[in-house]
N, C-alpha and C positions, 0 to 999 in steps of 0.2 A: 674898946677892945673888939666889939662886934664889927665895926667899920674896917678894921685892919684885916680880920679874917675874910670878910667879903671881898675886899680888894685882892687879897692873896689868892683866894679861890678863883676869882675872875681871871686874874693873870695866869694862873695855872691852867685853867680851862682853855684860854686863848692859845697858850703855848702847846698844849696837847693837841688841839684841833689843827693848828698850823703844821705840826710835825706829822700827824697821822692822816691828813687829808691828801688824797692822791692828786697829782697835777691835772689841771683841766685842759691842757693844751695837747695837740696831736703832734706826731712826728713831722719833721721837716726832711727834705731830700738830702740835707747835709749832716743830719744828726748822727752822732757816733753809733747810736742804737740801730740805725738804718744803714748808712754808708759804711760804717766800721766793720760790719759783718759780711760785706760783699754785695749788698743790694744796690741796684743801679741809681745813679744820680740823675740820669736822663732815661726816659722810657724807651724801650726797644723790645722787639720780639713779640711773641704771642702770649696773651694772658687769657685765662679761662675763669668763668664765674664759679664761686663756691656757695653762694647763698641763693635763696629763693625769692624772687621779686617778679613783677609783671614782665620784666625784660630778661629774665634768666635765659641763658642760652646764647647771649650775645658774646661771641668771641671777639677780642680786640687784638689787632695786629698793629703795632707801632712801627712806623717807618720814618726815615729822616724827613720826608716831604709831607707826611700826614699820617692819619690813622684810618684803618678800615675796620668797621664793625660788621660782623657776619652773623646772621641768625641761623637757627636750625633749618629753616626752610630755604636756605641758600640765598636769601636776600642780602644785599650788601649796601652799606652807606659809607661815604667818604667824609672825613672830618679833617679840618685844619687844626693844628694844635700849637699852643704857645705856653710859656710859663707866665703866670699872672704877675705883672709888674708890681702891683700893690701888695701882694701876699705871695711870697715865693714858695709857700707851702703847697700851693695848688698848680696843676697844669690845667688849662682850659681847652676844651675841644668844641669847635663850632661846626655844625653840619654844613657841608657844601653841596651835597647831593640834594636835589629838589623833589624827587619823585615820591618817596615813602613817607607818609604821614605817621606811620606806626613807630618810627624811630624818634628818639628825643632830639631836640634841636641843639642843646648845650649839655656838656658833661664837664664836671670838675673832678680831678683825680689827685689824691694825696697818698703818701705812704701810710699804711695802716699798722703793720706789724712785721717784724723780722724775727724768725725763729732759727736758731742754730742747733743742730742735733749732731752728737758724736756717734757715728756708726762704723764699727769695724775699723777704728783708727782714722776715719775720715770725718771732716766737719762738713755737714750738709746744711745749706742755708735755704730756707723757704721765705721768700719775700711776698708780702701780700699788700695790695693797694685797695683803697676804698674809692669806688666810682659813684658819684652823685649824678643823677639824671634830672634835667630841667627842661621846661617847655619854652622858656624865653631867656634872653639876656637879663632882663629885669629880675626875673625869679632867681637866676643864678647869682646876681649881685646881692640879693636878699637871703641867699641860702635857703630858699623855699623850694625844696626838691620834690620831684614826683616819687622817687624811690632811690635806693642805693643798693649796691652789691659789693661784695668782697671778691677780689680776683687774685689768683696766684699765677706766677709765671710758669709756662709749660717747660718741662725739663727736657 
């Protein structure tokens, strides 16, 4: 009798934990929670930081031929960017400007959150991305980042 109750309790605990544990994965560029509310499947335009890190203040402008990071002090860096062939969740940026040591060498970007607000009969969507900063390709491959920031698209 005791063994039956223990097995039943264990099975119940596993089912409860499975149902109530939130998913551990992040959004993808094609997820309905991202793309379905109007967020971009390819990065474009100007994005501004929302969080506080050593690199706060870096505005990112995505163009078809690359990305430009601009700091508060009007310094700029150029980056090439591609979608990661191994993991379509991330876009990878590699610095091509050689002068500024203060800028990170690699960045990885993934969708973070999409919020839709109904205001005065209109649906307003706010798309946020997470930008991870790395000192080298090896660190980027290992996801050993210097810091990260949340960015939102300028309206």
